PAKE-586171 format. One record per residue (C-alpha): residue in one letter; z, y, x. Coordinates in steps of 0.5 Angstrom, whole numbers, plus 2048, in hexadecimal, padded with zeros to 3 digits. Layout:
N
AZYX/...
This chain:
91
M7C474A755/Q7C974C75B/D7D074F75B/S7D075675A/T7D875675B/K7D9756762/A7DD75B766/I7DB75F76B/P7DF75D772/Q7E4763772/G7E9764779/A7ED76977A/D7E776E77C/S7E276B779/V7DE76F774/P7D976C76F/T7D176D771/L7CA76F76E/R7C9767771/D7CF763770/L7CD765768/Y7C676376A/A7C875D76D/R7CC75B767/L7C775B763/G7C4755767/P7BD75476A/R7B7756767/N7BA75A762/G7B375F761/I7B9765761/A7B576A766/A7AE769763/R7B376B75B/V7B677175F/V7AF773762/A7AC77275A/H7B2776758/L7B177C75C/A7A977D75B/A7AC77D754/A7AF783755/G7A9785759/T7AC785760/S7A877F765/V7AA77C76A/A7A877676E/L7AC76F76D/S7AD770775/T7B2776774/V7B677276E/F7B776D774/N7B9772779/V7BE776774/I7C176F772/Y7C176C77A/G7C577377B/R7BF77677F/S7BD77C77C/N7C1780777/H7BD782770/A7C278476B/A7BD783765/V7BB77C767/T7C377B769/D7C377D761/A7BF77975F/F7C0773761/L7C777375F/T7C4774758/V7C076E758/V7C576A75B/A7CA76C755/A7C476B751/E7C3764754/K7CB762754/E7CB76474C/R7C576074A/R7C875A74F/A7CE75B74B/D7CB75B744/V7C7755746/A7CE751748/A7D1753741/R7CA75173D/T7CA74A740/R7D2749740/A7D174B738/L7CA747737/A7CE74173B/A7D5742736/
């Protein structure tokens, strides 16, 4: 399992981007597909390429951005829960 506590690099004028969050989750994380599924459950149909265009800053779609942040927050909570459960079982 990856270390999900890596800090997002920030300089004096650096602001974290969606791409930074996506990269922090590691390769082949499936987040984009989960964003599409999350939006489909809410009744909005978007292509996977639309999600990646928003993540990489080539497009600005508010619903996709909100869904991405929601899915990333849920994934962060899930990873923290898995880590806590692992520590509890190892003790």
